[in-house]
C-alpha positions in Angstrom: -28.5 -1.8 -35.8 -27.6 -0.7 -32.2 -29.3 2.2 -30.1 -27.6 5.8 -29.6 -25.4 5.8 -26.7 -24.4 8.7 -24.9 -20.5 8.3 -24.0 -20.4 11.2 -22.9 -19.0 12.3 -18.6 -19.3 15.4 -16.6 -16.3 16.4 -14.6 -16.8 19.8 -13.5 -17.7 22.3 -15.4 -16.6 20.0 -18.6 -17.7 16.9 -20.3 -15.1 14.2 -21.8 -15.9 12.7 -24.9 -16.1 9.2 -23.8 -14.9 7.6 -20.2 -12.1 5.6 -21.9 -8.3 7.4 -20.7 -5.5 6.4 -20.2 -3.1 6.3 -16.4 -0.4 8.2 -15.9 2.7 7.0 -16.1 1.4 4.1 -18.5 1.3 6.4 -21.9 3.7 8.8 -21.8 3.1 12.5 -23.2 1.1 10.7 -25.9 3.3 11.4 -28.8 4.9 8.1 -27.9 1.8 6.1 -29.1 1.0 8.3 -31.8 1.9 5.8 -34.8 0.6 3.0 -32.5 -3.0 3.9 -32.1 -5.7 5.9 -32.8 -5.7 8.7 -30.6 -8.9 9.4 -30.9 -10.9 6.9 -29.6 -9.5 7.9 -25.8 -11.9 9.7 -24.1 -8.9 11.9 -22.3 -5.1 11.7 -21.9 -3.9 11.4 -18.3 0.3 12.8 -19.0 3.0 11.6 -16.6 3.6 13.5 -14.1 4.6 16.8 -14.4 7.0 18.5 -11.5 8.5 21.9 -11.1 11.7 21.1 -11.9 12.8 17.8 -14.1 13.5 15.0 -12.4 16.1 12.4 -13.8 13.8 9.5 -11.5 15.1 6.8 -9.6 17.9 4.1 -10.1 18.1 1.0 -12.1 16.5 -1.2 -11.4 13.0 0.6 -11.1 10.6 -1.7 -12.8 10.2 -5.6 -12.6 7.3 -7.5 -13.8 5.6 -10.1 -11.5 3.5 -13.4 -12.4 0.4 -10.8 -12.4 1.9 -7.2 -12.9 4.7 -4.8 -12.8 6.1 -3.3 -10.0 7.8 -0.1 -10.6 9.7 2.6 -8.5 10.6 5.5 -11.6 11.0 8.2 -9.1 8.6 10.6 -11.5 10.9 10.6 -13.7 9.9 13.9 -16.1 11.1 16.5 -18.1 9.4 19.8 -15.6 6.8 22.1 -16.3 9.0 24.3 -18.6 10.4 21.9 -20.9 6.6 20.0 -20.9 5.1 23.5 -21.9 7.3 23.9 -24.7 8.2 20.9 -25.7 5.2 18.9 -25.2 1.8 21.1 -25.3 2.8 21.7 -29.1 1.7 17.6 -30.1 -0.9 17.6 -26.9 -3.1 20.5 -28.2 -3.0 18.8 -31.4 -5.3 16.1 -30.2 -9.1 15.1 -30.0 -9.3 13.9 -27.0 -9.2 15.4 -23.5 -5.6 16.3 -22.0 -5.3 16.2 -18.2 -2.5 17.0 -16.5 -1.1 14.6 -13.7 0.9 16.9 -11.1 3.0 16.4 -8.6 4.8 17.6 -6.1 7.2 17.6 -2.5 5.2 20.5 -1.0 1.9 22.9 -1.3 3.6 25.3 -2.9 5.2 22.9 -5.6 2.0 22.1 -6.7 0.1 25.6 -6.8 3.5 26.6 -9.0 2.9 23.6 -11.3 -0.6 24.6 -12.0 -0.4 28.5 -11.7 1.7 28.1 -15.3 -0.9 25.6 -16.5 -3.3 28.1 -16.5 -1.7 30.4 -19.1 -1.6 27.3 -21.1 -4.5 26.7 -23.7 -6.3 23.8 -24.4 -5.6 21.9 -21.0 -9.4 20.3 -20.0 -8.2 19.7 -16.9 -5.9 18.3 -13.4 -5.1 14.9 -12.0 -3.2 16.0 -8.6 -1.2 12.9 -7.4 -1.0 13.0 -3.9 1.2 10.0 -3.1 4.4 11.7 -3.6 6.6 12.2 0.0 6.3 15.3 1.8 9.5 16.4 2.8 8.0 19.8 5.1 5.9 17.0 7.7 8.8 14.5 7.9 8.2 12.5 5.1 4.2 11.7 5.5 2.5 11.7 1.9 -0.3 14.0 1.1 -2.3 11.1 0.6 -2.4 9.1 3.4 -3.8 12.7 5.4 -7.2 13.9 5.0 -6.8 17.2 6.8 -3.6 17.6 4.1 -5.9 16.6 1.0 -8.4 19.3 2.3 -5.7 21.5 2.1 -4.5 21.3 -1.1 -7.3 20.9 -2.8 -8.9 24.2 -1.7 -5.5 26.3 -2.3 -5.3 24.6 -6.1 -9.6 25.2 -6.1 -8.7 28.8 -5.9 -6.1 28.9 -8.1 -8.2 27.2 -11.5 -11.2 26.6 -12.5 -10.9 23.4 -15.2 -11.8 19.9 -13.4 -9.5 19.5 -10.4 -9.0 15.6 -9.7 -7.4 14.2 -7.2 -5.8 10.8 -7.5 -5.6 8.6 -3.8 -3.4 6.3 -2.5 -4.9 3.0 -1.5 -2.4 2.2 0.9 -4.4 4.0 3.6 -7.0 2.4 6.2 -9.7 4.6 5.1 -9.7 5.7 1.3 -13.1 7.0 2.6 -12.2 9.2 4.8 -9.4 10.8 2.0 -12.0 11.1 -0.7 -14.2 13.1 1.5 -11.7 15.4 2.2 -10.7 16.4 -1.2 -14.9 16.9 -1.8 -14.9 18.5 1.1 -11.7 20.9 -0.7 -13.3 21.2 -3.5 -12.7 18.5 -6.1 -14.7 17.3 -9.4 -13.9 14.0 -9.1 -11.1 11.1 -7.6 -9.3 8.8 -9.4 -9.3 5.5 -7.4 -6.7 4.0 -7.2 -2.8 4.6 -7.3 -0.4 1.5 -7.0 0.1 -0.6 -4.2 3.3 -0.5 -1.9 5.0 -4.0 -3.0 8.2 -5.8 -3.2 10.3 -8.6 -5.1 13.4 -10.1 -3.5 15.9 -12.3 -5.4 16.1 -15.5 -3.5 19.8 -15.6 -4.7 21.5 -12.5 -4.3 19.4 -11.9 -0.7 18.3 -8.4 -1.4 15.2 -6.7 -2.7 15.8 -6.6 -7.0 14.5 -2.8 -7.3 17.4 -0.4 -6.3 15.1 1.5 -3.8 13.2 -1.6 -2.8 9.5 -1.3 -2.9 7.6 0.0 -5.8 4.0 1.1 -6.9 2.2 -3.0 -7.8 -0.4 -2.3 -11.0 -2.1 -4.9 -13.7 -4.6 -7.4 -13.2 -3.2 -8.4 -8.9 -4.7 -5.5 -8.1 -8.1 -5.0 -9.4 -10.1 -6.6 -6.9 -8.6 -4.5 -4.5 -9.4 -1.5 -7.2 -13.2 -2.3 -8.1 -14.0 -2.5 -4.4 -12.0 0.5 -3.4 -13.9 2.6 -6.3 -17.2 1.3 -4.9 -16.9 2.4 -1.3 -15.6 5.7 -2.6 -18.0 6.6 -4.9 -21.3 5.4 -2.0 -18.9 8.1 0.2 -19.2 11.1 -2.5 -21.6 12.9 -4.4 -18.4 13.9 -7.0 -17.2 11.6 -10.4 -14.9 8.7 -9.7 -12.4 7.7 -12.2 -11.8 3.6 -11.1 -8.2 2.1 -12.3 -6.4 -0.6 -11.4 -6.0 -3.9 -14.0 -8.2 -3.0 -16.7 -7.4 -5.2 -19.2 -10.4 -6.1 -21.7 -13.9 -4.9 -21.9 -15.2 -7.2 -18.3 -12.8 -5.0 -15.9 -13.8 -2.1 -17.5 -17.4 -3.1 -17.2 -17.1 -3.8 -13.5 -15.3 -0.9 -12.5 -18.4 0.4 -14.4 -20.9 -0.9 -12.2 -19.2 -0.7 -9.1 -19.8 3.4 -9.7 -17.0 4.6 -11.0 -18.4 8.0 -14.3 -14.8 7.0 -15.7 -11.8 4.6 -16.1 -8.0 4.4 -16.7 -5.9 1.9 -18.6 -2.8 1.2 -17.3 -0.2 -1.6 -17.3 -2.4 -3.4 -20.5 -1.0 0.0 -22.3 2.3 -1.5 -22.8 0.8 -5.2 -23.3 -0.8 -3.4 -26.7 -1.7 -0.2 -27.6 -4.7 -1.0 -29.4 -6.7 -2.1 -26.0 -8.0 1.5 -25.2 -10.2 1.3 -28.0 -11.0 -2.3 -27.7 -12.4 -1.6 -24.5 -14.2 1.3 -26.0 -15.9 -0.4 -28.9 -16.6 -3.5 -25.7 -18.9 -1.3 -23.9 -20.9 0.4 -26.5 -21.7 -3.3 -27.5 -21.8 -4.7 -23.5 -23.9 -1.4 -23.5 -26.3 -3.0 -27.0 -26.9 -5.4 -25.7 -28.2 -4.7 -21.8 -29.9 -1.4 -23.5 -28.3 0.7 -21.4 -28.2 4.1 -23.2 -25.7 6.5 -21.6 -22.7 5.9 -19.3 -24.3 7.3 -16.4 -27.2 4.6 -16.2 -24.3 2.3 -14.8 -24.5 3.5 -11.4 -27.3 1.9 -9.3 -27.4 -1.4 -12.1 -25.7 -3.6 -9.6 -27.7 -5.6 -7.1 
């Protein structure tokens, strides 16, 4: 008989039923996976990014496989906030897991407007703020690379909601701990760590990049060591929970993130290979806890020598 394990994870003023989540952009709006897996096993669905207006995304090709992952340049294709609320929320409301809406924008005002509209919708657990998008008002700089903008945006969003506010950081910075601390200072409840790394694949016959946008975001096993290291650094730099992600393909990968200091994890590219992986990893985490005598997810912190 196994021991009783407390799988819950507290973030802000709310609690996730378990630490396993599905990363934004890899799980659609949830309904795409309804017939492929038991959605009740997931602690949280982090939805496809939602912007103020619908976005068609970048021209194709916009995704390519690499030897140890994929590179995507989707371009935040999504239905926009109005259709998200009218067409996607009704299904999401029926799910037993937490619904975390991934919010993206080009300006601070766009982020604020999307969250303001979502505040009127019941059954949303919290927000994950994607700060890797171009800020056209600041000459193309990304929000996610500027600690000052991160703190200001987070602070402005904090005034709009009491729901959990999670800031998703890009690894494409000199020191990720600086932007993590800025998010915490702005009032974030948690940090998602990490988004994709910049990558490129070149067609040597055509002598041109394969992706229409030339570069894209690299995800999958290739970035796992980077994600684990950044999760370790960020979790030691802030006092709020860190949600680790990047190349989690099995239970051992997930355990690495938890030992590195993550309070929860997200599974991304692996969902494209086997939709049952989140459930398999949850079962694997329970087995590991049983073997190691761990009675709560919070006990992982401090276990690594």
